[in-house]
C-alpha positions as CSV (number, residue, x, y, z in Angstrom):
1,M,31.2,12.2,20.1
2,L,28.9,10.5,17.6
3,Q,30.4,9.5,14.3
4,E,29.0,10.6,11.0
5,P,27.1,7.7,9.1
6,H,28.4,6.4,5.8
7,H,26.2,4.6,3.2
8,Y,26.9,2.0,0.6
9,T,24.4,0.8,-2.0
10,I,24.1,-2.9,-2.4
11,K,21.8,-5.4,-4.1
12,K,19.2,-7.0,-1.9
13,T,16.8,-9.9,-2.5
14,A,13.2,-8.8,-1.9
15,R,10.3,-11.2,-1.4
16,Y,6.8,-11.0,-2.9
17,Y,3.8,-13.3,-3.4
18,L,1.1,-13.6,-6.0
19,S,-2.6,-14.5,-5.6
20,G,-2.7,-16.4,-8.8
21,P,-0.7,-17.8,-11.8
22,V,1.3,-15.5,-14.0
23,K,-0.6,-15.0,-17.3
24,D,-0.3,-12.7,-20.3
25,Y,-3.5,-10.8,-19.3
26,Y,-5.5,-9.9,-16.2
27,P,-8.4,-7.4,-16.2
28,H,-7.1,-5.9,-13.0
29,V,-3.8,-5.9,-11.0
30,C,-3.6,-4.6,-7.5
31,F,-0.5,-4.2,-5.4
32,V,-1.3,-4.8,-1.8
33,L,0.9,-3.4,0.9
34,H,0.9,-4.9,4.4
35,G,1.0,-3.2,7.8
36,Y,3.6,-3.2,10.5
37,G,4.7,-6.6,11.8
38,Q,2.9,-8.6,9.1
39,L,4.3,-11.2,6.8
40,V,3.1,-11.4,3.2
41,P,2.1,-15.1,3.0
42,Y,-0.5,-14.5,5.7
43,F,-1.5,-11.0,4.6
44,L,-2.2,-12.2,1.1
45,R,-4.7,-14.8,2.3
46,H,-7.2,-12.0,2.9
47,F,-7.2,-11.2,-0.8
48,E,-7.1,-14.8,-2.0
49,E,-10.3,-15.5,0.0
50,L,-12.1,-12.9,-2.1
51,G,-12.1,-15.3,-5.0
52,R,-11.5,-12.6,-7.6
53,K,-10.3,-14.5,-10.7
54,D,-10.3,-11.2,-12.6
55,T,-7.7,-9.7,-10.3
56,L,-4.0,-10.5,-9.7
57,F,-3.0,-9.3,-6.2
58,I,0.8,-8.7,-6.0
59,A,2.0,-8.6,-2.4
60,P,5.5,-7.2,-1.9
61,E,7.0,-7.6,1.6
62,G,8.9,-4.9,3.5
63,L,12.6,-5.1,3.4
64,H,13.0,-5.3,7.2
65,R,12.2,-8.5,9.2
66,F,12.3,-8.9,12.9
67,Y,11.2,-11.1,15.8
68,L,7.8,-10.1,17.2
69,N,8.4,-11.6,20.6
70,E,11.1,-12.8,23.0
71,T,10.6,-16.4,22.2
72,Q,11.6,-15.6,18.6
73,R,8.9,-17.9,17.2
74,R,7.0,-15.3,15.2
75,V,8.5,-13.0,12.6
76,G,7.1,-9.8,11.2
77,A,8.1,-7.3,8.5
78,S,8.3,-3.6,8.4
79,W,8.7,-1.0,5.6
80,M,10.8,1.3,7.7
81,T,11.5,2.8,11.1
82,K,12.5,6.3,12.1
83,E,16.2,5.2,11.9
84,D,17.8,6.2,8.6
85,R,14.3,6.7,7.3
86,L,15.1,8.7,4.1
87,N,17.3,5.9,2.7
88,D,14.7,3.3,3.6
89,I,12.0,5.4,1.8
90,D,14.2,5.6,-1.3
91,D,14.9,1.9,-1.1
92,Y,11.4,0.7,-1.0
93,C,10.2,3.2,-3.6
94,R,12.8,1.9,-6.0
95,Y,11.9,-1.7,-5.1
96,L,8.2,-1.2,-5.7
97,D,8.8,0.6,-9.0
98,Q,11.0,-2.2,-10.2
99,L,8.3,-4.8,-9.3
100,Y,5.7,-2.7,-11.1
101,E,7.8,-2.4,-14.2
102,H,8.7,-6.1,-14.2
103,F,5.0,-7.2,-14.3
104,I,3.2,-4.3,-16.1
105,D,5.9,-3.6,-18.7
106,K,7.3,-7.0,-19.3
107,V,5.1,-9.9,-18.1
108,L,1.4,-9.1,-18.5
109,V,-1.2,-6.6,-19.7
110,A,-3.9,-5.2,-17.4
111,D,-6.8,-2.9,-17.8
112,T,-6.4,-1.3,-14.4
113,V,-3.6,-1.1,-11.9
114,G,-4.2,0.0,-8.3
115,V,-2.7,0.0,-4.9
116,F,-4.3,-1.3,-1.7
117,A,-2.6,-0.4,1.6
118,F,-3.2,-1.3,5.2
119,S,-2.0,0.6,8.2
120,Q,1.7,1.3,7.9
121,G,1.5,0.3,4.2
122,V,-0.6,3.5,3.7
123,A,2.4,5.8,4.3
124,T,4.5,3.5,2.1
125,G,2.0,3.5,-0.8
126,T,1.5,7.3,-0.6
127,R,5.2,8.0,-0.8
128,W,5.5,5.5,-3.6
129,L,2.8,7.1,-5.8
130,H,4.1,10.5,-5.0
131,N,7.6,9.6,-6.3
132,S,6.7,7.1,-9.1
133,R,6.3,7.9,-12.7
134,N,4.3,4.7,-13.3
135,P,0.5,5.1,-14.0
136,F,-2.1,4.0,-11.5
137,D,-5.9,4.0,-11.4
138,Y,-6.7,4.1,-7.7
139,F,-5.3,4.0,-4.2
140,L,-7.2,2.4,-1.4
141,N,-6.3,3.5,2.1
142,Y,-7.5,1.0,4.7
143,A,-7.0,2.0,8.3
144,G,-4.1,4.4,7.7
145,T,-3.3,8.1,7.6
146,F,-1.3,10.0,5.1
147,P,2.3,10.8,5.9
148,P,3.0,14.4,6.8
149,D,6.4,14.5,5.2
150,V,5.1,14.3,1.6
151,N,4.9,17.6,-0.2
152,Y,1.4,17.2,-1.7
153,D,1.7,20.5,-3.5
154,T,4.3,19.0,-5.8
155,T,2.4,15.7,-6.4
156,S,1.6,15.4,-10.1
157,N,-1.9,16.1,-11.4
158,R,-1.9,12.6,-12.9
159,V,-1.6,11.1,-9.4
160,K,-4.1,13.6,-7.9
161,K,-6.7,12.6,-10.4
162,I,-6.8,8.9,-9.7
163,L,-9.4,7.7,-7.3
164,W,-8.1,7.9,-3.7
165,R,-10.5,6.3,-1.1
166,M,-10.1,6.1,2.7
167,Y,-11.6,3.4,4.9
168,V,-11.4,3.3,8.6
169,G,-13.2,1.3,11.3
170,R,-15.4,3.1,13.8
171,E,-13.7,1.1,16.6
172,D,-10.2,1.6,15.2
173,E,-7.9,1.6,18.3
174,F,-5.0,3.4,16.5
175,I,-6.6,6.1,14.4
176,S,-8.8,8.7,16.0
177,Q,-11.8,10.3,14.2
178,Q,-9.9,13.6,14.3
179,K,-6.8,12.2,12.8
180,F,-8.8,10.5,10.0
181,E,-10.7,13.7,9.2
182,E,-7.4,15.8,9.2
183,S,-5.9,13.3,6.8
184,F,-8.9,13.4,4.5
185,D,-9.1,17.2,4.6
186,L,-5.5,17.6,3.8
187,L,-5.7,15.8,0.5
188,S,-9.1,17.3,-0.3
189,M,-7.6,20.8,0.1
190,K,-4.6,19.8,-2.1
191,G,-6.9,18.9,-5.0
192,F,-6.9,15.1,-4.8
193,N,-9.9,13.1,-6.1
194,I,-10.5,11.6,-2.7
195,E,-13.5,9.9,-1.0
196,R,-14.0,8.4,2.5
197,D,-16.1,5.8,4.2
198,F,-16.4,4.0,7.5
199,Y,-16.9,0.4,8.4
200,E,-18.1,-1.2,11.7
201,G,-15.1,-2.8,13.3
202,P,-11.5,-2.3,14.7
203,H,-8.1,-1.9,13.1
204,K,-8.3,-5.2,11.2
205,L,-8.8,-6.5,7.7
206,L,-12.4,-7.8,7.5
207,K,-13.6,-9.9,4.5
208,P,-17.0,-8.3,4.1
209,V,-15.4,-4.9,4.0
210,L,-12.8,-6.0,1.5
211,Q,-15.3,-7.7,-0.7
212,D,-17.5,-4.6,-0.8
213,L,-14.6,-2.3,-1.4
214,F,-13.3,-4.3,-4.4
215,D,-16.7,-4.9,-5.8
216,R,-17.3,-1.2,-5.9
217,I,-13.8,-0.1,-7.1
218,I,-13.4,-2.7,-9.8
219,G,-16.9,-2.2,-11.0
220,S,-16.7,1.6,-10.9
221,S,-17.5,3.5,-14.0
222,I,-14.7,5.9,-13.1
223,L,-12.3,3.2,-14.1
């Protein structure tokens, strides 16, 4: 007979990286959420290479780390698994909110604050924005689909009105065209301000795509 689980809340040290020095002011701040099995020091390099001095990229790391192979040489991180998932979601939403409030409320001033999410990070970012009371200007979905467990009817109008943009590669080996369209149609039907676009390539962060994406978003008259 299986025993009932018990839970105990503890403090845990979370890790994050920054693309630049901490200053009193940045025109733009963007939280970048990694995909399954990635580590933030390597993930953040994709954004550092963009050379955007006007943007501070804040890269939090998922609270779960594990060995990627049997030799135990490579380590990856994850935001959650299916095991005890609701507590994991609550934990990372609190973690991300605290990181937001530390920087945006106490450390620096920014004109725009957005979220970029890749792969598994898309579900993480969607749940975060759905549950957070903090203001955002945009959400960039790169090679991900929106989680079905979120009640999009109860998402605040403030969150629905920010710019939501979906990007997926035409050769993406994990996301089918049908899944992508279903994800887009769902949020469109729920009243989100959402746009979509495609890039030529697989399930991978590509510098030209990122460069074009941020050039358009940061320079958008919407913001």
